[in-house]
N, C-alpha and C positions, 0 to 999 in steps of 0.2 A: 436758148438752152435746149438741149436734147433730152427727152425723157428717158429714164433708165429703169428697166424692169427685170434686173437679174433675179431678185427673189421670186418673182412671179414665174419666170422661165424655169428655174430650178424646181419649184413646187409643182409645176405642170409636168415636167419630165418625170419626177418621182411618182406622181399620180398615174401617169400613163403606164409606166413600168409596172407598178403594182397591179393595175387592171389587166394588163396583157399577161403577166405571169401568175395571176391569181387563179382560183378554181373555176371561174366562169369561162375564161378563154383557154387556159391550160397550157400555155407555151412554156417549155422548159428553159429557164434562164441559165442553168448550169447542169452539167452532167456529173453525177456523183458515182464514185466507185462503190459497188456493193460492199457492205461490211459484215454480212452474215452469210454463212455457207448454206447450201441446199444440197439436193441430189446432183450427181454428175461426175464426170471424169475429165482428165486432161491427158493428152498425148505429149510426152516429153521427148525431144530429139537430142538435146545436149545439155551437159551440166559442167560448170566450172566451179569446183569446190576444193580450194587449197587447204586440205586438212592438216598438212604439215606445218602450216603457219599458225595454228592454234597454240598459244603459249601464255605463260604468266611472266610479266615483266614489270620493272619498276615504273612508278609514275614519273612525271616530268618535274623539273625544277625543284628537286629535293623534297618533294612531298613524302610523307611517311605512309604511302599507300602503294600497293601493287595492283596490277590489273590483269584480268583474264582478257586476252586479246583474241577476238573471234573474227576471222576474215569474212568478207561478204561472199555470198554464193550467187552465181549467175545461171539462170535456168531458162532454156529456150523451149517454149510451148508451141507445138504445131497446131493443135486444135483443142477446143473445149466444148463439152456438152454440159448443160446445166450450170450450177454455181458451186464448184469445188474450191478448195483452197490449197495453196502450196504452203507447206510448213517446214521450216528449217530450224533444227534444234541441236544445241551443243550442251552436254551435261557432264559435270564432274561430280559423281556421287560422293566421293570422300570429303569434298569441300561443301557439299550440299548446294551446288551452284548449277543453275540452268539458264541458258540464254536462248531466246527464240525470236523468230520473225515470221510473219505470214503474209500472204497475198491472196485475197479472194478474187477469183476469176469469174467471168461471165461467159455465157454461151457465145460462141463465135470468136472469142478473143484468141489472138496468137501474138507471138513476139517474145522478146527476151526480158526477163524480170530479174531485178536485183533484190536479194533478200539480205538484210543487214541487221543482225541481232545486236551489234554494238558491243562495247567493252563493258566489263563489270569490275568494280572495285572489290578488292579482297584485303582483309586485314592481314598485315604481314605476320602477326603472331599466330595466325591460324595455319600457316604453312609449316609443315613438319617434315616435308620431303622435297627432293629436287625433281621428282617425276611423279605425275599422277595419271591414272587411267581415266579416259573419258569416252563418251559415245557421241557420234554424229548421226543424225537422222534427217532425211529429206523425204517427205511424204506428200502424196496427193490425197486429200481427205474430203469426204462428203458424208451425208447421212446414209447413203447406200453402200459406200465402199471406203476402204482405206488401203491405198497401195503404197508400199514402201519402195522408194526409188533408190535410196542409199541408206544403208545401215552399216556403220563402220566403227570399230574400236580404234581409239587414237591414244597416243602417248603424248602427254602435255608436259613440256619442260618448264621448269621455273628458272628463268634467266635473270639474275640480279647483279 
């Protein structure tokens, strides 16, 4: 009969992992994206922001809900100093609706980032018009600066 030690091997593996990633040795087991902003800036080279696709449409499958549909934004960042954030915001003041998404960046990062505020349910009875005025903002913000990259007024169609 062959001796089996799976519980001992698993326990030993967990113990070694805890010691190596603990405060005594200090090896980073995972890299986390920062979640809080600091000072800094970001150089933006291109933006894809389809503002003409912002609209209010019916929900699917006969639900009695309509949705504010907000398209994703794609932002190419060439360089970053410090820890700023990209902020993408769409607001319709007459409906008291605001959708936003953000991405906190770190020094030395570059690349293309997708900002996706997502859709927002709207009660059909709150819609009194077929067109609403909205605003779209894309900013690079930090404690030391706030640079507006895009500030645009948009017309939002209700398509039912």
